[in-house]
Backbone bond lengths (Angstrom), bond angles and torsions (degrees), N, CA, C in turn:
res aa  C-N    CA-C-N  psi(-1)  N-CA   C-N-CA  omega(-1)  CA-C   N-CA-C  phi
1 M - - - 1.468 - - 1.521 108.65 -
2 P 1.338 118.49 133.87 1.463 120.29 178.39 1.518 110.41 -60.59
3 K 1.330 114.45 151.45 1.465 120.07 -177.63 1.517 111.51 -61.29
4 S 1.340 117.39 -39.88 1.471 121.44 -179.45 1.524 111.07 -63.20
5 A 1.343 115.91 -39.33 1.461 119.81 179.14 1.516 111.30 -66.54
6 F 1.367 116.86 -37.56 1.465 120.91 178.92 1.529 110.75 -64.08
7 I 1.335 115.59 -42.25 1.470 119.62 179.94 1.512 110.73 -64.05
8 A 1.341 115.30 -41.80 1.472 119.22 179.37 1.521 111.12 -63.92
9 L 1.342 116.09 -41.37 1.464 120.14 179.44 1.515 110.97 -64.08
10 F 1.344 116.04 -41.46 1.470 120.18 179.63 1.529 110.99 -64.14
11 A 1.351 116.24 -42.29 1.468 120.04 179.57 1.515 110.80 -62.73
12 A 1.351 115.75 -40.87 1.472 119.02 179.88 1.520 111.33 -65.46
13 A 1.328 115.11 -41.34 1.466 118.42 -179.86 1.515 110.73 -65.38
14 T 1.323 115.98 -37.82 1.464 119.68 179.94 1.519 110.69 -67.75
15 A 1.359 115.65 -39.31 1.462 119.00 -178.76 1.520 110.94 -67.42
16 M 1.329 117.67 -40.49 1.459 121.09 -178.04 1.522 112.18 -76.18
17 G 1.343 116.81 -30.23 1.451 120.89 -178.55 1.485 111.79 87.10
18 L 1.336 117.04 159.83 1.454 123.58 -179.89 1.516 108.13 -125.22
19 T 1.276 118.04 146.19 1.467 121.09 179.59 1.507 109.46 -104.95
20 V 1.357 115.10 134.29 1.461 121.84 177.40 1.513 108.48 -141.29
21 S 1.306 114.90 177.17 1.455 120.51 178.38 1.521 110.33 -69.33
22 H 1.329 118.16 151.07 1.457 122.53 -179.22 1.526 112.01 -89.83
23 A 1.320 118.25 2.86 1.466 120.19 -171.86 1.522 112.57 -64.42
24 A 1.329 118.81 -31.44 1.456 121.41 -174.58 1.517 112.07 -102.83
25 D 1.328 119.34 21.60 1.461 121.84 -179.54 1.525 110.98 -76.84
26 L 1.325 115.48 147.88 1.465 121.82 179.23 1.516 108.34 -134.63
27 K 1.319 116.56 117.97 1.458 120.50 178.57 1.521 108.83 -83.67
28 L 1.334 115.88 124.31 1.467 120.47 -175.26 1.517 110.64 -73.61
29 E 1.313 114.74 134.17 1.458 122.49 172.39 1.523 107.86 -138.42
30 A 1.310 114.97 146.63 1.467 119.22 178.79 1.531 109.58 -67.87
31 V 1.297 115.86 133.74 1.465 121.38 179.50 1.524 109.08 -120.36
32 D 1.324 115.09 156.20 1.468 120.30 176.41 1.522 109.06 -84.53
33 I 1.310 115.90 126.01 1.463 120.28 174.32 1.524 108.75 -121.30
34 T 1.306 115.10 149.44 1.461 120.91 -177.68 1.520 110.21 -79.48
35 E 1.326 114.81 127.75 1.465 120.11 176.32 1.526 108.39 -83.22
36 M 1.317 116.96 124.76 1.462 122.05 -176.46 1.524 110.24 -106.36
37 K 1.324 115.86 144.29 1.450 122.78 177.26 1.519 108.66 -118.84
38 A 1.328 116.49 126.32 1.465 121.06 179.69 1.524 109.44 -89.34
39 V 1.321 116.02 122.17 1.464 122.32 176.42 1.532 107.94 -136.31
40 Y 1.307 115.06 170.43 1.459 120.21 176.26 1.525 109.58 -104.91
41 G 1.328 115.36 138.17 1.454 121.34 175.16 1.512 110.41 -116.77
42 Q 1.311 116.16 155.18 1.465 122.00 179.27 1.517 109.81 -110.44
43 I 1.337 115.17 135.91 1.459 120.74 176.03 1.525 108.68 -73.91
44 Q 1.321 116.29 121.22 1.462 121.53 -176.81 1.523 109.84 -127.05
45 P 1.348 117.55 143.93 1.472 119.71 175.17 1.523 110.67 -77.03
46 R 1.330 115.41 147.99 1.457 119.06 178.01 1.531 110.86 -67.57
47 N 1.313 116.52 -37.93 1.464 121.20 177.69 1.524 109.00 -127.01
48 S 1.310 116.33 135.27 1.463 121.90 173.88 1.521 106.56 -121.87
49 V 1.353 116.45 102.06 1.456 122.36 -170.29 1.521 109.82 -107.98
50 L 1.333 115.66 140.34 1.454 121.30 179.70 1.525 109.69 -96.33
51 A 1.324 116.77 130.42 1.464 122.05 172.32 1.528 106.96 -92.10
52 R 1.322 116.87 113.59 1.465 121.82 -173.92 1.522 111.31 -111.57
53 T 1.317 115.01 156.95 1.462 120.85 175.44 1.530 109.50 -79.98
54 R 1.322 115.81 144.55 1.463 120.37 174.96 1.523 111.45 -101.16
55 L 1.334 116.22 -4.97 1.464 121.74 -173.72 1.525 108.57 -140.25
56 G 1.301 116.69 139.01 1.453 120.91 174.44 1.522 110.66 -85.79
57 G 1.319 115.77 143.21 1.465 119.53 -179.80 1.516 111.32 162.10
58 T 1.327 115.53 -151.17 1.457 122.00 -178.70 1.521 109.81 -102.80
59 L 1.329 116.57 134.66 1.460 122.14 179.38 1.532 108.11 -80.40
60 V 1.318 116.29 97.44 1.467 120.54 -174.63 1.521 112.36 -87.49
61 E 1.347 118.14 -21.65 1.466 121.54 178.35 1.518 109.12 -138.39
62 L 1.355 115.59 140.98 1.458 122.32 174.60 1.523 106.87 -138.65
63 N 1.324 116.06 108.55 1.463 121.40 -168.62 1.521 114.71 -98.63
64 V 1.332 119.11 -0.59 1.468 120.60 -177.21 1.523 109.86 -130.35
65 T 1.315 113.86 161.59 1.458 121.88 171.78 1.516 108.46 -141.89
66 E 1.318 117.78 172.53 1.455 121.37 -177.47 1.533 110.69 -58.82
67 G 1.332 115.28 133.00 1.455 121.17 179.02 1.514 114.70 99.56
68 D 1.341 118.09 -14.18 1.465 120.62 -179.66 1.531 110.94 -70.38
69 I 1.324 115.74 148.83 1.466 122.60 174.85 1.524 108.18 -99.15
70 V 1.324 117.43 128.46 1.461 122.00 -179.04 1.520 109.10 -124.98
71 K 1.330 115.07 159.14 1.457 122.69 174.61 1.516 109.14 -110.48
72 A 1.309 116.34 157.69 1.456 120.92 179.63 1.526 109.76 -60.74
73 G 1.335 116.26 129.18 1.458 121.61 179.63 1.508 114.54 94.71
74 D 1.322 119.09 -8.53 1.470 120.78 176.79 1.527 110.18 -64.02
75 V 1.338 115.59 140.67 1.470 120.65 176.52 1.526 107.38 -81.94
76 I 1.321 115.93 111.33 1.464 119.75 -176.86 1.526 112.22 -100.42
77 A 1.338 117.71 -14.09 1.471 120.73 178.59 1.520 108.48 -161.84
78 E 1.332 115.16 164.70 1.471 121.29 179.69 1.522 108.66 -135.64
79 V 1.338 115.34 126.71 1.462 121.98 178.35 1.527 108.25 -112.03
80 K 1.329 115.78 134.80 1.465 120.15 -178.64 1.520 110.15 -125.42
81 D 1.359 114.57 135.04 1.465 121.77 175.12 1.517 107.38 -118.48
82 D 1.331 116.92 109.25 1.468 120.60 -175.83 1.513 112.47 -62.65
83 K 1.314 119.28 -26.36 1.462 121.16 -179.07 1.519 111.46 -62.01
84 I 1.325 116.52 -32.24 1.470 119.26 -179.70 1.526 110.33 -65.49
85 D 1.328 117.41 -40.18 1.473 120.03 178.16 1.521 110.88 -61.03
86 F 1.320 116.41 -41.82 1.464 119.43 178.64 1.525 111.07 -65.13
87 Q 1.331 117.23 -39.51 1.460 120.21 178.54 1.527 111.09 -65.52
88 I 1.316 117.29 -38.73 1.468 119.96 177.65 1.521 110.63 -63.67
89 K 1.336 117.63 -41.60 1.461 120.85 177.94 1.527 111.16 -63.89
90 A 1.338 116.89 -38.16 1.474 120.00 178.04 1.524 110.69 -64.63
91 V 1.333 117.02 -41.80 1.465 120.05 178.65 1.522 110.31 -67.60
92 D 1.335 118.24 -37.56 1.461 120.80 176.91 1.524 110.89 -60.30
93 A 1.335 116.84 -42.01 1.469 120.20 178.22 1.528 110.42 -65.03
94 Q 1.324 115.96 -40.69 1.465 119.93 177.90 1.523 110.73 -62.64
95 L 1.333 116.43 -40.23 1.455 120.22 179.38 1.526 111.43 -64.68
96 L 1.330 117.67 -37.07 1.472 119.87 178.00 1.517 110.68 -60.28
97 G 1.350 116.33 -44.19 1.467 119.03 179.09 1.512 112.42 -67.27
98 L 1.353 116.65 -41.36 1.463 119.46 -178.89 1.519 111.77 -66.84
99 R 1.340 117.00 -38.18 1.464 119.36 179.47 1.534 110.75 -68.61
100 A 1.325 116.74 -35.00 1.477 119.17 175.34 1.522 110.25 -64.79
101 S 1.350 116.07 -43.49 1.464 119.33 177.14 1.516 111.19 -63.67
102 L 1.367 116.40 -35.20 1.464 120.28 179.46 1.522 110.34 -65.34
103 R 1.328 117.21 -41.03 1.470 119.78 178.57 1.525 110.69 -64.43
104 D 1.357 117.10 -42.28 1.473 120.26 178.10 1.521 111.12 -62.53
105 A 1.349 115.57 -40.49 1.474 118.40 -179.42 1.518 110.74 -66.52
106 E 1.320 117.53 -37.06 1.464 120.01 178.06 1.524 110.76 -65.62
107 V 1.345 115.90 -40.93 1.477 119.33 178.42 1.517 110.45 -63.84
108 E 1.358 117.18 -44.63 1.460 120.86 179.59 1.524 111.56 -62.16
109 L 1.322 115.43 -40.52 1.466 119.33 179.77 1.529 110.44 -65.32
110 D 1.309 117.26 -40.99 1.460 120.12 179.28 1.527 111.02 -64.56
111 R 1.357 115.65 -40.56 1.468 119.16 178.80 1.523 110.46 -65.48
112 A 1.349 116.28 -43.66 1.468 119.45 -179.16 1.524 110.94 -64.87
113 D 1.312 117.34 -34.30 1.458 120.31 179.25 1.517 110.87 -65.11
114 R 1.340 116.36 -38.93 1.475 119.52 178.84 1.529 110.72 -70.03
115 L 1.353 115.37 -36.18 1.474 118.89 179.08 1.524 111.27 -68.53
116 V 1.345 116.09 -36.05 1.466 118.48 178.70 1.523 110.28 -65.26
117 R 1.332 116.13 -40.98 1.461 118.93 -179.83 1.540 111.44 -65.46
118 S 1.356 115.11 -30.61 1.478 117.78 178.65 1.519 112.40 -87.60
119 G 1.345 117.24 -5.63 1.462 121.36 179.41 1.506 113.66 82.55
120 A 1.323 119.69 12.80 1.463 121.79 -176.64 1.524 112.36 -85.72
121 T 1.325 118.59 -14.08 1.473 121.21 179.49 1.516 108.42 -145.35
122 S 1.337 114.49 167.50 1.471 120.06 -175.96 1.528 110.24 -89.53
123 T 1.328 112.87 160.98 1.476 118.40 176.67 1.524 111.02 -70.95
124 Q 1.332 117.25 -21.35 1.471 119.80 178.34 1.527 110.63 -62.60
125 R 1.323 116.66 -41.45 1.472 120.29 177.36 1.533 110.65 -63.75
126 L 1.353 116.23 -38.34 1.458 120.47 178.80 1.535 110.64 -63.55
127 D 1.335 116.18 -41.46 1.465 119.74 178.71 1.522 110.95 -64.67
128 Q 1.318 117.84 -38.44 1.465 120.90 178.14 1.530 111.37 -62.65
129 L 1.302 116.29 -42.08 1.464 120.23 179.60 1.529 111.42 -67.56
130 K 1.360 117.49 -37.16 1.463 120.47 175.97 1.526 110.98 -62.31
131 T 1.349 115.48 -43.38 1.471 119.73 178.44 1.523 110.66 -62.94
132 Q 1.338 115.50 -43.12 1.463 118.96 179.09 1.525 111.68 -62.36
133 L 1.353 116.75 -39.11 1.467 120.44 177.70 1.525 111.18 -64.38
134 D 1.365 116.84 -40.97 1.468 120.16 178.89 1.526 111.07 -63.57
135 V 1.313 116.54 -39.34 1.470 120.40 -179.62 1.539 110.18 -64.15
136 I 1.333 115.87 -46.78 1.467 119.14 -179.00 1.526 110.67 -65.74
137 T 1.350 116.74 -37.78 1.467 120.04 178.40 1.524 110.91 -61.32
138 N 1.324 116.03 -43.62 1.464 119.63 179.05 1.536 111.21 -66.76
139 Q 1.312 116.96 -34.93 1.461 119.56 176.90 1.536 111.17 -64.88
140 V 1.332 115.36 -38.17 1.469 118.79 176.58 1.526 110.70 -64.14
141 R 1.341 116.66 -44.61 1.456 120.21 179.29 1.532 111.24 -62.66
142 Q 1.329 115.56 -39.60 1.469 118.90 178.89 1.528 111.03 -63.86
143 A 1.323 117.04 -42.49 1.467 120.70 179.36 1.530 110.92 -66.25
144 E 1.348 116.18 -39.16 1.466 118.97 177.91 1.530 111.04 -64.66
145 A 1.342 116.63 -40.67 1.465 120.18 177.80 1.525 110.59 -64.83
146 Q 1.329 116.39 -39.83 1.462 119.87 177.91 1.522 110.69 -63.37
147 R 1.328 116.12 -39.20 1.460 119.24 178.07 1.532 111.03 -66.07
148 S 1.333 116.67 -38.95 1.465 120.17 178.67 1.526 111.14 -62.20
149 V 1.329 116.66 -38.99 1.462 120.67 177.99 1.527 110.28 -63.24
150 L 1.332 116.72 -43.21 1.464 120.41 -179.57 1.534 111.26 -66.37
151 V 1.337 116.37 -39.47 1.466 119.62 177.96 1.531 110.01 -64.58
152 Q 1.351 116.48 -40.45 1.459 119.74 177.83 1.524 111.00 -63.35
153 Q 1.331 116.54 -40.63 1.462 119.95 177.26 1.527 111.08 -61.43
154 A 1.314 116.26 -41.63 1.468 119.29 179.27 1.526 111.08 -64.39
155 S 1.350 116.88 -37.93 1.467 119.36 179.69 1.520 111.99 -69.32
156 E 1.333 118.14 -23.94 1.455 121.25 178.65 1.519 112.27 -74.39
157 G 1.316 117.12 1.01 1.458 119.72 173.29 1.514 112.45 -70.32
158 A 1.344 117.58 -16.73 1.470 120.78 176.65 1.522 109.35 -76.15
159 V 1.337 116.68 122.25 1.468 122.07 177.67 1.524 107.70 -91.22
160 L 1.325 116.77 118.26 1.465 122.05 -175.18 1.521 110.67 -101.52
161 A 1.332 115.19 146.78 1.469 120.45 174.59 1.524 108.52 -70.55
162 P 1.332 118.86 122.65 1.471 120.23 -177.21 1.523 114.03 -73.43
163 S 1.339 118.13 -19.49 1.462 120.80 -179.42 1.519 109.14 -157.93
164 E 1.318 114.94 167.11 1.462 120.29 177.31 1.527 109.69 -80.12
165 G 1.324 116.65 141.21 1.456 119.61 178.64 1.513 111.93 163.70
166 R 1.330 114.63 -163.46 1.466 122.35 -178.51 1.524 109.51 -106.93
167 V 1.328 115.83 135.22 1.462 120.96 177.48 1.524 108.00 -76.14
168 I 1.337 116.63 121.06 1.463 120.06 -178.25 1.531 112.78 -109.94
169 A 1.326 118.18 -12.29 1.469 119.88 178.99 1.521 109.21 -155.83
170 V 1.337 115.97 136.21 1.469 122.81 174.61 1.532 106.43 -131.17
171 P 1.338 117.80 94.47 1.466 120.14 -172.48 1.528 115.19 -83.05
172 V 1.336 118.90 4.44 1.460 121.38 -178.09 1.518 109.94 -122.85
173 T 1.333 116.02 167.83 1.462 122.29 177.40 1.519 109.30 -127.14
174 R 1.308 115.42 162.57 1.455 120.59 178.87 1.529 110.09 -64.64
175 D 1.352 115.94 147.08 1.469 125.15 -179.24 1.522 112.42 71.84
176 A 1.336 117.39 9.00 1.461 119.90 175.79 1.526 109.29 -81.27
177 V 1.329 115.77 151.59 1.461 121.76 176.22 1.527 108.08 -89.42
178 V 1.322 116.34 126.12 1.464 121.49 -177.16 1.520 109.29 -122.26
179 M 1.318 114.95 155.06 1.457 121.89 176.37 1.531 109.52 -102.13
180 A 1.304 115.58 160.73 1.463 119.83 177.34 1.528 109.52 -62.60
181 G 1.322 115.94 131.24 1.458 121.21 -179.09 1.513 113.94 91.34
182 E 1.330 118.48 -1.43 1.463 120.59 -179.36 1.533 110.07 -76.46
183 T 1.342 116.29 145.66 1.462 121.94 -177.65 1.520 110.32 -77.95
184 V 1.335 115.78 130.25 1.461 121.80 175.90 1.531 110.69 -101.18
185 A 1.321 117.30 -36.75 1.471 120.77 -178.90 1.524 109.19 -154.88
186 T 1.335 114.82 152.67 1.461 122.04 173.46 1.527 107.88 -111.07
187 I 1.334 116.40 127.18 1.456 122.01 -174.23 1.527 108.89 -116.56
188 A 1.327 114.95 125.74 1.467 121.17 177.08 1.523 108.05 -96.47
189 G 1.313 116.15 122.99 1.467 119.76 -177.39 1.512 111.46 -149.93
190 G 1.323 114.46 -174.71 1.454 120.57 178.64 1.509 114.54 79.42
191 G 1.338 117.66 11.69 1.460 120.35 -177.80 1.518 111.34 95.69
192 F 1.341 115.61 171.40 1.455 121.31 -177.34 1.522 109.82 -128.66
193 F 1.315 116.18 155.08 1.453 122.83 177.42 1.521 108.54 -146.16
194 L 1.325 115.67 173.99 1.464 121.25 177.52 1.521 109.22 -103.54
195 R 1.319 116.02 133.38 1.469 121.01 174.65 1.518 108.68 -110.43
196 L 1.324 115.23 126.14 1.460 121.84 -176.63 1.517 110.25 -108.99
197 A 1.329 115.84 148.70 1.462 123.00 171.14 1.525 106.70 -121.37
198 I 1.335 116.46 106.56 1.466 122.99 -169.69 1.522 108.78 -109.02
199 P 1.341 118.70 135.65 1.471 120.44 176.65 1.524 111.65 -52.55
200 E 1.329 115.80 138.74 1.470 119.76 -172.68 1.524 113.27 -65.83
201 R 1.338 118.90 -18.69 1.465 119.33 178.39 1.521 111.86 -65.76
202 H 1.341 116.84 -17.68 1.463 120.24 178.33 1.529 112.27 -99.56
203 A 1.332 117.43 6.73 1.469 119.94 -173.94 1.524 111.90 -61.30
204 Q 1.332 117.05 -41.60 1.466 119.87 -176.72 1.525 112.35 -71.67
205 D 1.346 117.07 -16.45 1.467 120.55 -178.28 1.521 113.16 -91.71
206 L 1.339 117.26 -6.75 1.460 120.64 -178.59 1.520 110.15 -80.16
207 T 1.318 115.73 141.60 1.470 121.76 -179.84 1.516 109.15 -130.80
208 Q 1.330 115.90 125.07 1.462 119.81 177.60 1.529 109.79 -66.03
209 G 1.344 116.13 132.55 1.451 121.94 -177.06 1.518 113.28 95.45
210 A 1.338 117.40 -1.91 1.468 120.25 -178.88 1.527 110.22 -69.26
211 P 1.348 118.16 143.52 1.464 120.69 177.20 1.526 110.66 -72.03
212 I 1.325 115.34 143.97 1.466 121.96 -176.64 1.520 108.71 -126.69
213 R 1.330 117.13 138.94 1.458 122.34 174.47 1.519 109.15 -101.57
214 I 1.332 115.17 133.41 1.457 120.98 -177.03 1.521 109.30 -127.43
215 E 1.313 115.96 135.69 1.460 121.51 173.92 1.531 107.83 -110.39
216 A 1.339 116.22 108.59 1.459 121.46 -176.80 1.521 109.38 -134.98
217 G 1.318 116.02 124.16 1.460 120.75 178.09 1.510 113.07 62.55
218 G 1.333 117.80 30.50 1.456 121.08 -179.67 1.517 114.42 80.74
219 A 1.325 117.88 0.74 1.467 122.04 -179.68 1.526 109.69 -112.47
220 M 1.323 116.03 147.47 1.458 121.44 177.24 1.525 109.34 -94.84
221 L 1.315 116.47 124.70 1.455 122.57 -179.88 1.529 109.22 -119.34
222 E 1.318 114.69 161.67 1.455 120.59 176.48 1.517 109.01 -119.61
223 G 1.319 115.31 138.31 1.450 120.85 179.24 1.520 110.56 -135.00
224 E 1.331 114.68 -172.80 1.469 120.69 -178.64 1.520 108.66 -137.36
225 L 1.322 115.52 134.62 1.454 121.41 176.77 1.526 108.13 -76.07
226 V 1.338 116.68 104.69 1.466 120.06 -170.27 1.526 113.17 -98.95
227 K 1.331 117.58 -20.55 1.463 117.99 -177.75 1.518 110.21 -152.79
228 I 1.340 115.58 135.51 1.457 122.60 175.08 1.525 107.28 -120.70
229 Y 1.314 116.55 119.16 1.461 120.54 -176.65 1.534 110.24 -79.66
230 P 1.333 117.64 137.37 1.474 119.86 -174.59 1.522 114.29 -75.02
231 Q 1.324 117.89 -19.37 1.464 119.80 -176.44 1.529 110.82 -89.80
232 I 1.334 115.91 131.76 1.458 122.45 177.88 1.528 108.31 -99.83
233 E 1.321 115.99 126.98 1.449 121.51 -179.44 1.522 109.25 -125.81
234 G 1.329 115.48 128.76 1.459 120.05 178.47 1.512 113.23 61.08
235 G 1.340 116.91 30.44 1.458 120.29 179.73 1.512 114.06 74.97
236 R 1.325 118.12 18.54 1.465 120.76 -178.53 1.529 110.52 -134.07
237 V 1.317 113.56 146.58 1.466 121.90 176.54 1.525 108.34 -97.49
238 T 1.320 116.95 134.55 1.461 121.66 178.19 1.522 109.55 -94.96
239 A 1.336 115.28 134.64 1.468 120.81 179.83 1.518 108.78 -142.85
240 D 1.338 115.64 151.49 1.466 122.28 -179.74 1.525 109.64 -114.24
241 V 1.342 114.75 141.24 1.463 122.01 -179.12 1.524 109.09 -124.75
242 E 1.333 116.47 128.10 1.459 122.05 174.68 1.522 109.00 -87.58
243 V 1.349 116.38 130.75 1.462 121.21 -177.89 1.523 108.50 -136.90
244 D 1.332 117.36 133.01 1.459 122.42 172.45 1.523 109.37 -91.46
245 G 1.342 115.82 140.56 1.454 120.32 177.93 1.506 113.96 78.67
246 L 1.329 117.80 21.38 1.459 121.07 -179.75 1.521 110.07 -73.64
247 D 1.339 116.13 135.41 1.463 121.53 178.36 1.526 108.38 -73.56
248 T 1.348 116.55 119.29 1.462 120.72 -175.16 1.529 112.48 -112.62
249 D 1.333 117.09 24.12 1.458 118.59 178.53 1.521 111.73 -66.00
250 F 1.324 116.85 -30.72 1.455 121.04 -177.60 1.524 109.14 -126.01
251 V 1.323 115.83 113.21 1.457 120.86 176.45 1.530 108.47 -74.43
252 A 1.333 116.13 140.76 1.465 124.41 -178.53 1.523 112.58 73.59
253 A 1.349 117.91 11.98 1.464 120.29 174.40 1.530 109.30 -66.56
254 R 1.327 116.59 145.56 1.462 121.92 -179.33 1.523 109.80 -96.11
255 V 1.315 116.09 133.83 1.468 121.89 177.36 1.525 108.36 -129.93
256 L 1.334 114.80 151.50 1.459 120.76 -178.32 1.523 109.92 -80.68
257 V 1.320 115.51 132.70 1.462 122.23 -176.57 1.524 108.53 -129.11
258 E 1.327 116.41 137.61 1.459 121.77 172.20 1.520 108.24 -113.64
259 L 1.327 115.91 119.92 1.458 118.83 -178.73 1.524 109.83 -123.14
260 P 1.335 116.95 146.75 1.464 120.55 -178.98 1.526 111.43 -74.45
261 I 1.334 116.31 132.84 1.465 120.44 179.83 1.527 111.42 -122.01
262 G 1.313 117.50 10.33 1.459 120.08 179.17 1.530 111.40 151.80
263 K 1.334 115.28 -175.57 1.469 121.52 179.31 1.521 109.31 -128.26
264 R 1.329 115.21 153.14 1.457 121.98 174.62 1.526 108.40 -145.57
265 Q 1.319 115.26 162.05 1.459 119.76 -179.74 1.524 109.77 -94.52
266 A 1.326 115.65 144.35 1.456 121.03 -179.27 1.518 108.92 -155.14
267 L 1.342 115.20 160.31 1.459 122.06 173.68 1.518 108.35 -97.91
268 V 1.329 116.27 128.51 1.458 120.22 -179.59 1.523 108.95 -128.83
269 V 1.319 115.10 148.37 1.468 121.75 176.32 1.515 108.01 -128.98
270 P 1.330 118.55 155.63 1.467 119.75 175.11 1.523 110.46 -58.74
271 A 1.323 115.28 141.70 1.456 119.55 -178.75 1.522 111.56 -60.26
272 A 1.336 118.19 -29.79 1.467 121.33 -177.79 1.520 112.32 -71.17
273 S 1.342 117.02 -20.24 1.466 119.08 -178.90 1.518 112.23 -82.81
274 L 1.307 117.92 -3.72 1.460 122.40 -178.06 1.520 108.79 -96.07
275 S 1.337 116.12 130.80 1.462 120.96 175.74 1.527 108.85 -123.89
276 N 1.302 115.90 155.83 1.462 120.60 -176.67 1.515 109.15 -132.29
277 R 1.340 115.16 126.50 1.455 121.27 175.24 1.521 108.56 -135.00
278 S 1.310 114.70 129.11 1.473 121.48 178.05 1.515 111.75 54.39
279 G 1.336 116.30 35.47 1.454 120.86 177.75 1.504 114.81 80.99
280 V 1.331 118.57 3.87 1.463 122.33 179.78 1.519 108.81 -111.65
281 N 1.343 116.20 134.25 1.453 121.83 178.94 1.525 110.09 -88.98
282 F 1.343 116.54 137.25 1.461 122.40 179.24 1.524 108.86 -126.60
283 V 1.337 115.10 148.49 1.460 123.16 173.42 1.518 107.59 -130.09
284 A 1.337 118.21 129.94 1.459 122.97 178.24 1.520 109.39 -77.49
285 V 1.346 116.31 125.51 1.465 122.83 -177.05 1.526 108.64 -125.79
286 R 1.339 115.86 139.26 1.461 119.93 178.77 1.529 109.09 -89.19
287 E 1.314 114.57 128.10 1.454 121.40 172.98 1.529 107.47 -121.77
288 N 1.333 115.61 109.50 1.466 121.60 -171.36 1.524 108.95 57.79
289 D 1.321 119.44 -118.09 1.458 121.81 179.05 1.522 112.24 -104.65
290 K 1.295 116.83 14.79 1.455 120.56 -179.09 1.527 110.48 -116.51
291 I 1.315 115.04 157.07 1.471 121.73 176.95 1.520 108.15 -114.54
292 V 1.311 114.57 126.50 1.461 119.87 175.61 1.527 107.99 -122.82
293 E 1.293 115.34 155.66 1.472 120.52 177.92 1.516 109.08 -105.61
294 R 1.304 114.59 126.55 1.459 120.13 -179.94 1.528 109.82 -107.65
295 A 1.309 113.78 137.36 1.467 118.57 173.65 1.521 109.04 -75.51
296 V 1.302 117.29 131.44 1.468 122.26 -177.03 1.526 109.62 -130.02
297 I 1.310 113.96 160.69 1.475 120.84 170.87 1.517 106.99 -106.18
298 A 1.322 115.67 115.08 1.470 121.02 -175.97 1.525 110.12 -91.96
299 G 1.317 114.42 143.17 1.455 120.71 175.47 1.515 110.57 -94.26
300 R 1.310 114.69 -152.44 1.457 119.31 -176.41 1.526 110.70 -78.59
301 P 1.321 117.37 151.54 1.470 120.07 176.52 1.521 111.18 -69.93
302 L 1.325 115.63 147.87 1.456 122.50 179.91 1.520 109.32 -130.62
303 E 1.318 114.95 163.30 1.466 120.79 172.82 1.515 107.58 -126.78
304 I 1.324 115.86 110.96 1.464 121.95 -177.07 1.515 108.20 -119.78
305 D 1.336 116.05 121.00 1.472 122.27 -179.17 1.524 111.32 54.15
306 G 1.337 115.84 37.54 1.452 120.42 177.54 1.515 114.80 79.91
307 Q 1.346 117.90 0.46 1.457 121.98 -179.88 1.525 109.78 -105.32
308 K 1.350 115.84 139.80 1.455 120.45 178.23 1.519 109.80 -80.06
309 Q 1.328 115.22 120.93 1.459 122.00 -178.37 1.530 109.06 -124.36
310 V 1.331 115.13 163.88 1.459 121.44 177.07 1.524 107.85 -130.92
311 E 1.311 116.57 131.67 1.457 120.82 177.68 1.538 109.28 -77.01
312 I 1.327 116.51 135.99 1.460 122.36 177.67 1.524 108.14 -104.33
313 L 1.337 115.68 118.02 1.458 120.69 -177.49 1.530 111.83 -83.83
314 S 1.318 117.46 -36.60 1.469 120.65 178.28 1.525 108.88 -156.01
315 G 1.348 115.62 160.08 1.459 120.67 179.61 1.507 112.86 109.08
316 L 1.349 118.10 -21.98 1.462 122.99 177.89 1.515 109.05 -131.54
317 V 1.315 115.24 156.35 1.468 121.03 176.76 1.523 107.90 -131.92
318 A 1.338 114.62 163.39 1.465 119.27 177.86 1.528 109.77 -61.16
319 G 1.317 117.11 135.65 1.451 122.80 -177.71 1.504 113.62 103.11
320 D 1.345 118.79 -17.87 1.456 120.82 175.69 1.528 109.84 -64.74
321 V 1.326 115.15 146.19 1.463 120.95 -179.66 1.522 107.43 -103.72
322 V 1.308 116.36 114.84 1.474 123.00 -177.32 1.509 108.91 -97.07
323 V 1.343 115.61 132.32 1.453 121.18 175.14 1.526 107.56 -88.27
324 T 1.304 116.57 116.45 1.456 120.61 -174.84 1.513 112.74 -92.82
325 E 1.320 119.91 -11.51 1.472 121.67 178.89 1.519 109.57 -132.26
């Protein structure tokens, strides 16, 4: 059949109308649809903890680099102060002399005790030797305590991971000189979330607990708007979104987020009722007992209650009866 004849036949059929069953008719009514705003969110760690040195000295070992996973208590670096070793050796030498003096004092006290019992010396001499023994004993204890302090200081050269997580920054290098309290690594832990910066004109439309759609790594995820910060900075509202299954390989990575900012009314039809010919969209509408096809301008596809729908921007009005089959 020639193309012109087909067009004429189609126009005639459309003008006359077609009769079908009324079972699949749908009366159009305006429905509320959620208006979505596309913004970018950044993946942020819940906790960003600094691993600091407790001892000043030379960084002799560095066991981590950016991207490593650590557990709480792992030794991530070692700081050594050579002066502490020298001080420990000095105290050890002092202890050798004090212990030798302690042995001599014990021998003298034992001898004086035997002499007192035999009457060869006075009890005053015995008391002096007891006092001397007590003094030397206390000196030994003091030196041992001093040595324990130095040993503890040397053990504090181990830099421990304060929490479990991923190392995101290591601002030092091996053999560098560090001071007490200096940062060796930054560890991101405690889980991850999305932080959004939303234009302030949408601040009044945000609702805590609202569902959020996230596109990350080619996958669609669902999250929840868990916190809206009251302070506006740079014309933007800060909000946090909880997401399960978020890719955390890259901290501060940007992902596309769609969040609800309000509702509006629209006319929607089932996606199956829409047909397209020569680039024009048509919807079959019942007029009395006839079916005519109206040219419409379709908007974006929607999913309402699990059903695929299409928003109609023009060509239909509320009250029209759409034939869906």
